[in-house]
N, C-alpha and C positions, 0 to 999 in steps of 0.2 A: 504494500500500500504506500502511496506517495506520502512524503513528509510535508505537511502543510505549515510547519513551524517557520516563522519568518524572523529575519533580523533586519529591521528597517532602521538605518542610521544608528545602529548599535542598540536599538530598542527591540527586545525579543517579545514575541507573542506566539501562542500556540497555533494561530491561524492568521491569515491576512485580512480578516474581516473586523473592521473597527466601526463603532458607532460614531457618527459625525457629531460635532458640536451643535446641539439643537435641543428642543424640549425633551427628547428621550434621555438626555444625559444631564438633566438639570439638578438632580439630587441623589443622595445616597441610596434611597429606596429603589429608584429606577436602575442605577448602575449595578447594584448587587443582583437584581433580577436579571439584568443583561448578562452579567458574568456567569450566573448559574445556568442560563440558557445556552451559553457556549461562545459568546463573542470574545474575540481575541484581544480586543482593546477598546477603549473609549476616548473620545476627546470631550472633556467636561465642558458643559455649556459656558459660553464666554463670560469671564469675570471682568468687572470694572474696578475702578479705584476705590480706595477707602472712602467712607462717608455715606450719606444717604444713597441707597441703591436707585437704579432707574425705575421709572414707573411705566407699567404696561397698561394697555387699554383693558377695560372690564367688560368688553363686548366681544363679538366674533373676531378671531385673529387670523382665520384662514379662508381663502377663496379656493375654488377648485375647478378643474377641467376634467370632464369624464368622457370615456368612450361610449359607444352605442349601448354597451351592456352595463353601463355605469361603473365600469372599471376605472379606478382613479388614475388619470394620466399625469396630472400635475397639481401641485399645491402652490397657492400664493400666500405668503406668510408675512404678517405685519408685526409679529412679536419682536421685541428688542432683546438685548442680552439679559442675563439673569437679573431678576428683580429681588433676589434674596441677599441678605447682608454678606459682605465679603468674608467675615470671620466664620460664618456658618458654612459656607462653601468650602473654605480651607480646612476646617475641622473634619468635614465629611470626606473630602478627598484623601486626607491622611488616614482616616479610619478604613476606607475601602482599600487603599493601596497596601495597608498593613496586612489585610486578610487575603489579598489576591496578588501576591508578589510575582506570579507568573504571567500576569496580564499587563498589557500596555496601558499606562495612565498618562494621558496628555492633557494639559490644561490650556484651554483657549483664552486669550487675553486681548482686551481692547481698552486702552486708556488714552488720555490726551497726548497729543504729539509733542511732548517735551521729555527730555532725558530723565529728569528727576521722577516723573510719574512712572516711567518704565522701570527705573532702578528700584523704586519702592515696591512695586507689585512683584517683581522677580524675587526679591528677598523673601517675601511671604510665601511664594509658591515653592521655593527651594526647601522650605521647612516641611513641606508636606511629603517630601521624598517622591514626588511625581517623576515620571521618566523623561518628560520634555514639555515644551510649550509650543503652542501654535498661535501665531500672530494673526488675528482676524483683521485682514485688510480687504474684506470682501463684502461685508453687510451693506446692502444698497439703500436701506430705509431707516429713518429715525436717527440712527447714530451718525450717518454720513452728514446730515445737516448740522451736526455738532463738531464736524472736523475730524471724525474718526471713521473706521470701517472703510468703505470704498472710496471715501474722500482721500484717504492715504493711498489706497491700492491703485488709484488711477494716476498717481504721480510717481514715476520710478525713482526720482531723487529722494522722496520721502521714504519709500520702501527701503532703499539702501541705507539711509540715515538711521531709521529706527532699528533695522536689523543689526547694524553695527553696535548700537547701544545695547541691544539684548545680548549679543555675543560678548561684549565687553563686561557686562555686569552679571553674567550668569554662566554657570558651568553646564547647564542643561542643553541638550540638543534643541535646535530651533527650526520649526517648520513654519514657512510663510504661506498663509492661505491667500490665494489670488482671486481677484474679482474677474468675472467674465465680461463685465460692463466696460469694455475697452476695445480699441480697434485692433491691437496686435498683442496677443498674450505673451509673446516672447520678450517684450521690453520689460515688463515687471518681473518676469522670471530672471532675466539677466541682472536686473537691479538687486534682486534678492541674493543671487549668487555672489555678486560683487560685495554685498554687505556681510557675507560670511554665512548665509543660511545653510543649514545642513540638508534641507529638503524644501520642496514646495508642495502644497496641496491645492487641488483645483478639480472642479470649479465651485465657487460659492454661488449663491442664488442670482438669478437674472432679474433685473429690474423690470417690473411688469404690472399691468392691470389685467386681470383674467376675465372679468365680465362687468357689465353694467346692468343694474336693475332698471328695467324699462317702465316700471311704475313710479319709483321714487327718483329715477334718473341720477343714481349714485353708484359709484364703483363698489363692487363687492370685494371683501367683506365691508358691511356698512356699519358705521358708528354714528348713531343719532343723525342719520340723514346724510352723512358725509363719508367719503372713502379716500384712500390714498394708494400710492404705488407701494408694492411690496416685493419680496424676493420669491421668485418662481423656481420650483424644484420638482423632482419626480421623474418618472420614465420619459416624459416628453423632452427633457433637457439632455438626455444621454448623448445624442449625436453631436451636440455642441461641445459637450465635455470631452468626448473621444477625440474630436478634432484638435482641441486645445492641448490635450495631453500629448497627442502625437506631434504637434508643432514644437513643443518644448523638447520632447525626446529626440527629435531628428535634427534640431538646430545645432549648428557647429558651436555656437556660443554657450549653449546650455546642455549639450549632450553629456550624459553621465550624471546630471543633477538628479538625485532621488526624487521620485514623484509619488504622492499619495493621491489616488484617483477618486474623484467624487462626482456624482451627477447621475441620478437615475438608476443606480445599481439595485436591481430587484431579484435577480437570479444568479446562480453560479456562472451562467454563460456571460452575463453582463460583466461580472468581475473578471472572468478570463479574458474578455475583450480589452478591458482597461489594462490588464497586466501585459497582454501581448503587445500593446502599444507603448509600454514602458513604465507603467505604474508598479511600484514595489508592493503596494497593498491597496485596499480600497476602503472608503468610508461610506456608510449607509445611514440614511435618515428616513426618507419618505416610506420606504418599504417596511421598516420597523413600525412606523406610525400607522400604517395601513393594516399590516398582518400580525403585528406583535413580535416580541423578541425571538420567539422560537423559529422564525423564518431562517435564522442563521444555520440551523441544523441542516436544512435542505441545501443551503449554499455550501456548507462544508462537505457533505456527502457527494454532491454533484461535482464539485471541483476535484475532489479526491478521485472520483471515478474517471473523470476526464483525463487527468494526468496519468492515471494507470493505463487507460486505453491508448494514450499517445506515447507510452513508454518513458514518461518523464518521472523522475524520482523526487522532485521538489518543485516548489513554485519558482525557484531561481531559473529552472529550465524553460519556463514560460515567459518570464519578464523580458520584454523587448523583442520577442520573436517576429512580430509583424512590422517593426520599425523600418527595416531595410526595404520593405515593399510599399511604403508610403512615399509617394513622389509628387512632383508638380505636374499639372495637366500637360504641359508642353513636352513631357518625356514619355507620355503614354504611346503605345504602339498603334499607329494609325492604320497599319496593315493587318491588325487582328480583326477577323470578321466572324460574326456569329449570326445565326438565324433562329427565330422562335420555332418551336415544335410543340404541337398539341397532342397529348395522349388521348386519343378518342375513347378509350375504355374508361379513363378516369373522368372525362368531361361530363358535367351535369347539365350542359346545354343552357346555362343561365344567360349567356350572351354578354357578360361584362367585358370580356376581352374585345369583342366586336364593337360594342358601343364606345369603349375608350379609344380604340384605334381609329374607328371611322370618324368620330366626332372631334377628337382632340390630338390625333397623332398622324399616322402616315397612310391610312387606308390600305393596310396590308393584310387584313383578315377578311375573308369572304364568308358569307353565310349561305350555305348550300341547303337544298331541300332537306326537310327533317331536322332543321336547326343543327346542322353539323357545321362546325367552324373550322376553317382551313387557312393556314398562313400562305400568303403569296410571296414567295422568296424574291421575286423581282421588284417588290415594293418595300420589303422589310428592311429597316435600317438597324434592327436589333436594339431598339431603345429600352426594352425590358419592361415597358409599362404594362403589357398584358400579363406578364408574370406577377407583377405586384398587385394588380387588381383581381386576379383570379382567386376565388375563395377556396380552391382545392390545392393543397400543397403538392408541388411537383407535377401538377397536371400539365403545366406549360414550362418548358425548359429552353435554355439557350444552348444551341449546339454549335461548336466551333467548326468552321470550314478549314479543311487541311490546306497546307501550303501548296500552291500550284493550281488549286481548284478555281474555277471562274465564278465570280460573284454575279449572279443573274441580274442584280440591280444595277451594277456599274459596268458589267462586261469586262472587268479587269481581273487578272489572275491574282490570287492572294500571294503577296510577296514576303520578303524578309522584313525584319524589324525596321521601322522608320518612324520618326516622330516629327512634331511640328517645327522643330529647330532646323530641319533640312527640307521641309516641304516647299515645293515651288510656289505655292500660294502665299507663303510667308513673306511679308514686305521686307523683312530684314534680310532674307535670303536673296530676294530680287535686287536689293540695294548692293549686296556684296558682289553680285555678278556684274 
């Protein structure tokens, strides 16, 4: 059986599944239940400075987006950092870590952007014997208006400055949590690396309004007739998160910087995808809030089985395996040709593929008598839309044309690898000639 034990920047845990800093990690009761369920680590809900704690709203804190079957696709969260006293959180962190020494205990932090505030909070956290700190530079609502959270994370110079303070005043490993609300995720990652960060974690939530109440004309969730933007998370953000993780993993400037992957992890497969793109572990929030802490047991068994099936002995064999295959569009093989093929035995004759292709694509599927659907290879550009709208898995597949075969759409033979950088239609190539 594969060994799921991970060593992430020197922090050991029995598996790569950590709970992200969020409501599930707000207090001792929750975290103990999480560890009993099998989670490998937690990032304690973000702590603030000493003094009166922040104040959260006393009405709805979450908006939601659902699928057709009311499966939760995304949550919009307007909750702020912990609203419990700092000393209570610190005491509980120390208590839990004392009893679960084999689990990772990371403390998320967000304090004003001055050196003394960071120095003070770090001294308190070190006394808890936590394994490390995560700097919350990602929260897009409430705290950003106070000059913290994503207000810091959107300015690389601030990221580098605060990270240096943390490394200067603390012995603990430092993870910098990045905001996705930025044009190029590589820039804050580079800044964190320059500041001495041991790792980055991403993504934090995406600034959003999920819905508008069309009776009261207020964004949801609604507080006394008003609403605000919040942080969007859940399965819907996974594609955005995967891309940003990959960008950091394959960048020359940040290659090798440890990554903790966050964003829509719901199954073991989600976790494996993040790890294949370079994440050393993953953090989970929405899935736990939807299905409870014991969902980690399915993640553990599924990932273990996958690694066994692939002949991998540990998670280290998986981390980064997909990174060499992530490239820029201009380097894709323009001579790679496929055609859609419909399995008539599996087809349920619903006609989705026909409607999608006829109305919105390339008119490459014919409807024959008896509602039989057939791909016309001389029109098919292999866009894959029919595969994605078909409700029957593997009913429609894309079949590669062998080298030398003639593409009936273009009349050209399938050739050797060639990309846009050498294509005759490329203006840069024309200029060079």
